[in-house]
C-alpha positions in Angstrom: 54.9 140.8 79.2 58.2 139.8 77.5 58.5 139.5 73.7 59.8 136.4 72.0 63.2 138.0 71.4 63.5 139.2 75.1 62.5 135.7 76.3 65.0 134.1 73.9 67.8 136.4 75.0 67.1 135.6 78.7 67.2 131.9 77.9 70.6 132.3 76.2 72.0 134.2 79.2 70.8 131.7 81.8 71.9 128.8 79.6 75.4 130.4 79.4 75.5 130.5 83.2 74.6 126.8 83.3 77.4 126.1 80.9 79.8 128.0 83.1 78.9 126.0 86.2 78.8 122.7 84.5 82.6 121.9 84.6 83.0 122.2 88.4 79.7 120.4 89.1 80.7 117.5 86.7 84.1 117.2 88.4 82.6 117.1 91.9 80.0 114.5 90.8 82.6 112.3 89.3 84.8 112.5 92.4 81.8 111.6 94.5 81.2 108.5 92.4 84.9 107.5 92.6 85.7 108.4 89.0 88.9 110.2 90.0 91.8 110.6 87.5 95.1 109.7 89.1 97.5 112.6 89.5 101.3 111.9 89.4 104.2 113.5 91.2 106.6 112.9 88.3 106.5 112.1 84.6 108.6 109.0 85.2 106.0 107.5 87.5 103.3 108.4 85.0 105.2 106.7 82.2 105.8 103.4 83.9 102.7 103.1 86.2 100.1 105.4 84.7 98.0 102.5 83.1 98.6 100.2 86.0 96.4 102.2 88.4 94.0 103.7 86.0 90.5 103.8 87.5 91.7 103.3 91.1 90.5 105.6 93.9 90.3 105.5 97.6 87.1 107.5 97.8 86.8 109.7 100.8 84.8 112.3 98.9 81.6 110.2 99.2 82.0 109.8 103.0 82.4 113.6 103.5 79.4 114.3 101.3 77.1 111.7 102.7 77.8 112.3 106.4 75.6 115.5 106.8 72.9 114.3 104.4 72.2 111.2 106.5 71.2 113.5 109.4 69.0 115.9 107.3 65.5 114.7 107.7 62.4 116.9 107.5 59.6 116.1 109.9 57.1 118.8 108.9 56.4 122.5 108.7 54.7 124.7 111.3 53.0 127.9 110.2 53.4 131.0 112.3 50.8 131.4 115.0 50.0 127.7 115.2 50.8 125.0 117.8 51.0 122.1 115.5 52.6 121.2 112.1 50.5 121.7 109.0 48.9 118.4 108.1 47.8 119.4 104.6 51.2 120.7 103.5 52.7 117.5 104.9 50.2 115.5 102.8 51.5 117.2 99.7 55.1 116.5 100.8 54.3 112.8 101.2 52.2 112.6 98.0 55.2 113.9 96.0 57.5 111.3 97.5 59.7 114.0 99.0 60.8 111.9 102.0 63.2 110.3 99.5 63.6 113.0 96.9 64.5 115.6 99.5 67.5 113.5 100.3 68.5 113.6 96.7 68.1 117.4 96.7 70.2 117.8 99.9 72.9 115.5 98.5 72.9 117.4 95.2 73.4 120.7 97.0 76.3 119.3 99.1 78.1 118.0 96.0 77.3 120.7 93.5 77.0 123.7 95.9 73.3 124.2 95.1 70.2 122.3 94.1 66.7 123.5 93.3 63.1 122.7 94.0 60.2 123.4 91.5 56.6 123.8 92.5 53.8 123.8 89.9 50.1 123.0 89.6 49.0 119.4 89.0 46.2 119.3 86.4 45.2 115.7 87.4 44.9 116.7 91.1 44.4 120.4 91.7 44.6 119.8 95.5 48.1 118.3 95.3 50.6 120.6 93.5 53.6 118.8 91.9 56.9 119.4 93.7 60.3 118.1 92.3 63.9 118.6 93.3 66.2 119.6 90.4 69.9 119.2 89.7 72.3 122.2 89.4 73.2 121.1 85.9 69.6 121.6 84.7 68.3 124.6 86.6 69.4 128.2 87.3 67.8 131.1 89.1 68.4 134.8 88.4 67.8 137.2 91.3 66.9 140.9 91.5 69.9 143.1 91.7 71.0 143.5 95.3 68.9 140.7 96.6 69.6 137.1 97.5 66.0 136.1 97.7 63.8 138.0 95.2 63.8 135.8 92.1 63.2 137.5 88.8 63.6 134.4 86.4 64.5 130.8 86.4 65.4 128.3 83.6 65.0 124.5 83.5 66.7 122.7 80.7 66.8 119.0 79.6 67.1 116.8 76.5 64.3 114.8 75.0 65.6 112.5 72.3 67.3 114.7 69.7 65.8 118.0 71.0 66.9 120.4 73.7 63.9 121.5 75.9 63.8 124.6 78.1 61.2 126.3 80.3 61.7 129.9 81.3 59.8 130.9 84.5 59.0 134.6 85.0 56.8 136.0 87.8 53.9 136.6 85.5 54.4 134.1 82.6 56.0 130.9 81.6 57.8 130.3 78.2 58.5 126.9 76.7 61.3 126.6 74.1 62.9 123.9 72.1 66.0 123.5 69.9 67.2 120.7 67.7 70.4 119.0 68.8 73.2 119.0 66.2 73.8 115.7 64.4 76.7 113.7 65.8 77.7 112.2 62.4 78.9 115.5 61.0 82.4 116.9 61.0 83.5 119.0 63.9 83.3 122.2 61.8 79.8 121.4 60.6 78.7 120.5 64.1 80.0 123.9 65.3 78.2 125.6 62.5 74.9 123.9 63.4 75.4 125.0 67.0 75.9 128.6 65.8 72.8 128.5 63.6 70.5 126.7 66.0 68.5 128.9 68.3 65.7 128.5 70.8 62.2 128.6 69.3 58.9 128.7 71.1 57.5 125.2 71.4 54.3 124.3 69.6 51.9 123.5 72.5 48.8 122.8 70.4 45.8 124.3 72.1 47.8 125.6 75.1 49.1 129.1 74.9 52.8 129.8 74.9 53.7 131.8 76.9 51.1 130.9 79.5 50.1 132.8 82.6 52.0 132.1 85.8 49.1 131.8 88.4 51.5 131.9 91.4 52.7 135.4 90.6 56.2 134.5 91.6 59.1 132.5 90.1 58.2 128.9 91.2 61.9 127.6 91.4 63.7 127.9 94.7 67.5 127.5 95.2 69.0 125.4 98.1 72.5 126.9 98.5 75.3 125.1 100.3 77.6 127.2 102.4 76.6 130.5 100.8 78.8 133.5 100.9 77.8 137.2 101.3 79.2 138.3 97.9 80.0 135.1 96.0 78.6 131.8 94.9 77.9 129.0 97.4 80.6 126.4 98.1 80.5 122.6 97.6 81.5 120.4 100.5 83.5 118.4 97.9 85.5 121.3 96.6 88.0 121.3 99.5 88.5 117.5 99.5 89.5 117.1 95.8 93.2 118.1 96.2 93.7 115.9 99.3 91.9 113.1 97.6 94.3 113.3 94.7 97.2 113.1 97.1 95.8 110.1 98.9 95.3 108.2 95.6 98.9 109.0 94.6 100.2 107.7 97.9 98.3 104.5 97.5 99.7 104.1 94.0 103.2 104.5 95.3 102.5 102.1 98.1 101.2 99.5 95.7 104.3 99.9 93.5 106.6 99.6 96.6 104.8 96.5 97.8 105.2 94.9 94.4 108.9 95.7 94.0 110.3 96.0 97.5 108.0 94.5 100.1 110.2 91.4 100.5 114.0 91.2 101.2 115.9 91.0 97.9 119.0 88.7 97.7 121.8 89.6 95.4 125.1 88.1 94.3 128.3 90.2 94.1 131.6 89.4 92.4 130.3 86.8 90.0 129.5 86.8 86.3 126.0 86.1 85.2 125.5 82.3 84.8 125.4 81.1 81.2 124.3 78.0 79.4 126.3 76.6 76.5 124.7 76.5 73.1 125.2 73.1 71.3 124.9 72.3 67.6 123.2 69.1 66.3 126.4 67.2 66.9 126.8 68.3 70.5 129.6 70.7 69.9 129.6 74.0 71.9 129.0 76.8 69.5 128.4 79.6 72.0 126.6 80.4 75.2 123.6 82.3 76.4 122.6 83.8 79.8 120.4 81.8 82.0 116.7 82.7 82.5 116.8 84.2 86.0 113.1 84.1 86.3 113.3 80.3 86.1 115.7 80.3 89.0 113.4 82.5 91.0 110.6 80.0 90.4 112.8 77.0 91.1 114.3 78.8 94.1 117.8 77.5 93.3 120.8 79.1 91.6 124.2 77.6 90.9 127.0 80.2 91.0 130.5 79.4 89.6 132.8 82.0 91.2 135.9 82.4 93.2 136.6 83.5 96.8 135.5 87.1 96.0 132.0 85.9 95.2 129.5 86.6 98.0 125.8 87.1 98.6 123.9 89.8 100.4 120.4 91.2 100.6 118.4 94.4 100.6 115.9 94.7 103.4 112.2 95.0 102.7 110.7 98.5 102.2 109.0 100.1 105.1 105.4 100.4 103.8 104.2 102.0 107.1 105.8 105.2 105.9 103.1 105.4 103.3 100.2 104.4 105.5 101.2 106.9 108.2 101.2 109.7 105.7 97.8 108.6 104.3 96.4 108.6 107.9 97.7 112.2 108.3 96.0 113.2 104.9 92.7 111.6 106.0 93.0 113.5 109.3 93.4 116.7 107.4 90.2 115.9 105.4 88.4 115.2 108.7 89.5 118.5 110.2 88.8 120.6 107.1 85.4 119.2 106.5 84.3 118.7 110.2 83.8 115.0 109.5 84.3 112.8 112.6 87.5 110.8 112.3 85.8 107.6 113.2 83.7 108.1 110.0 87.0 108.1 108.0 89.5 106.0 109.9 87.1 103.7 111.7 89.1 103.5 114.9 86.9 103.5 118.1 88.1 102.1 121.4 85.5 102.1 124.2 84.3 105.7 123.7 81.9 107.0 126.2 78.6 108.6 125.2 80.0 112.1 126.1 83.2 111.4 124.2 81.3 110.4 121.1 79.1 113.5 121.3 82.2 115.6 121.5 83.7 113.9 118.5 80.7 114.6 116.4 80.1 118.2 117.5 81.7 119.6 114.3 79.4 117.4 112.1 76.3 118.4 114.2 77.1 122.1 113.8 77.7 121.5 110.1 74.3 119.9 109.7 72.6 122.6 111.7 74.0 125.2 109.4 72.5 123.3 106.4 69.2 123.1 108.2 69.2 126.9 108.5 69.8 127.5 104.8 67.9 124.6 103.4 65.1 125.3 105.9 64.7 128.8 104.5 64.4 127.4 101.0 62.0 124.7 102.1 59.8 127.3 103.9 59.6 129.2 100.6 58.8 125.9 98.8 55.9 125.3 101.2 54.7 128.8 100.6 54.6 128.1 96.9 52.7 124.9 97.5 50.1 126.9 99.5 49.9 129.5 96.6 49.4 126.6 94.1 46.5 125.5 96.3 45.0 129.0 96.2 45.3 129.3 99.9 46.8 132.8 100.5 46.3 132.8 104.3 48.2 129.5 104.6 51.0 130.9 102.3 51.4 134.0 104.6 51.5 131.9 107.7 54.1 129.4 106.3 56.3 132.3 105.1 56.8 133.2 108.8 56.8 129.7 110.1 59.5 127.1 110.6 60.6 123.8 109.1 60.7 120.9 111.6 63.9 118.8 111.4 64.9 115.6 113.1 67.6 115.9 115.8 71.0 116.2 114.1 72.7 114.8 117.2 73.2 111.0 117.4 72.5 109.8 120.9 71.7 106.4 122.5 68.1 105.6 123.5 69.1 105.6 127.2 70.5 109.1 126.9 67.4 110.4 125.1 65.0 108.7 127.6 66.9 110.1 130.6 66.9 113.6 129.2 63.2 113.5 128.4 62.4 112.1 131.8 64.1 115.1 133.5 62.4 117.5 131.2 59.1 116.0 132.0 59.8 116.4 135.7 60.1 120.1 135.4 56.8 120.4 133.5 57.4 120.0 129.7 54.2 118.8 128.0 54.0 115.3 126.5 53.5 116.4 122.9 56.7 118.5 123.0 58.6 115.5 124.6 57.3 113.2 121.9 58.6 115.5 119.1 62.0 115.8 120.9 62.1 112.0 121.0 62.1 112.1 117.2 58.5 111.4 116.3 57.0 113.2 113.3 54.0 115.5 114.0 51.6 112.9 112.5 53.1 110.2 114.8 52.8 112.5 117.8 49.1 113.0 117.0 48.7 109.2 116.8 50.4 108.7 120.2 48.3 111.4 121.8 45.1 109.7 120.5 46.3 106.4 121.8 46.9 107.9 125.3 43.4 109.3 125.2 41.9 106.0 124.3 43.8 104.3 127.1 42.5 106.9 129.6 38.9 106.3 128.4 39.4 102.5 128.8 40.8 102.9 132.3 39.4 106.1 133.9 40.4 105.1 137.4 44.0 104.6 136.4 44.0 108.0 134.7 42.6 109.7 137.9 45.2 107.9 140.0 48.0 109.1 137.7 46.7 112.7 138.0 46.7 112.3 141.8 50.2 110.9 141.9 51.4 113.8 139.7 49.8 116.3 142.1 51.1 114.6 145.3 54.0 116.2 147.3 57.4 114.9 146.4 58.0 113.6 150.0 54.8 112.1 151.5 56.5 110.9 154.7 57.2 114.5 155.9 54.5 115.5 158.4 52.3 118.4 157.5 53.1 121.8 158.9 51.4 123.0 162.1 48.2 124.7 161.3 47.8 122.9 158.0 44.8 120.6 157.5 45.4 117.4 159.4 48.3 119.0 161.3 46.6 119.1 164.8 45.1 121.9 166.7 46.0 125.4 165.8 
């Protein structure tokens, strides 16, 4: 059992790791939301046009981040040694609203490189443990040295009014801490002094003990890593898009400026003085002159020029704005190639693509989704094991640890393609339940469809027998039986 000082030091260390990660996570989140500060190629452009395009963004980051998440759908979990998905664990999943919240968890991992899922007992319903997905800015997990799976501690932190709250999860106990937030009306120096003096203190839990025993016997927080590396932190899908997103935004700003100043032919006058207007006194005498307001001539679309034979007019041709749009398309193509996002997701150009061509165009995205299914599935399998432990069902926990998470098909295909493929698989003997799951039905829906088929057979037993006879009949009934076979004549 850890002492108060040991627990406090561990909270400080894990909080420091959270603070280290916060900057990059915040940047990626802001880019995902379209809050992208405009970068400039020169100080001159920043000086004259910095405020004009403040807040503008052509947000490709969101498309890149959302494209795999929309294909990540959990259909259930199947424990090892069983033929069907576990209905009780799926009930807990549904009771916690994880059909929706899991999408938030996957999206958080894609953007911030990691997200977390927390499992804990539910005092109001002991049969239904509480499961919540947590953001990378509020949770952190510490692993045993040399291991990427054995968790030795986890911290969850949040703010409640004017108080920082923290929960430290250890394999055998759970500590709850709190810390007063520094007042915001103080000077910067006094605020910094408050932060130095403030420390985490065990929270007063009333009649509940603090620390309390961890009945699961394992840290109940699981990390969902995105694109993990063997010896480094996982990588956000947004990270590689930020630089190219900045370039695209700058190109758009330059295009807008060019369209404002040079998108139309500009007519100019050569060899003439600027027109002037005489200045008269109250008696009508000329006392001076002033230059004409050229903007008024631009509005009136007429200009009188008093010049000689050397005076002439000419024009500048309009700027070629396609030079900008073509470069932007190249930049977006780079984003598509680097992130394995189909170009028709980004550029939106599709011209009579066949089904096979569309599948080929989305192969990179499908593989990207399947990689995430592999890593997220490993984390979700551990989550379901924790749920079983919270339900005091050790046998189910062991079975789930060696089981598999069931995902919806990551590939996008037409109904005709799916039906044709399933019909061919049925012809070579695949069972109906397997075909129904491949069609995209959840395990509970498969069970409902099987029950419906059984009720139909009970209502029409003759039709069911005829169907069985037809399935058992030879493929070509017109072919005469072989000699010596029943009905084939004398031997």
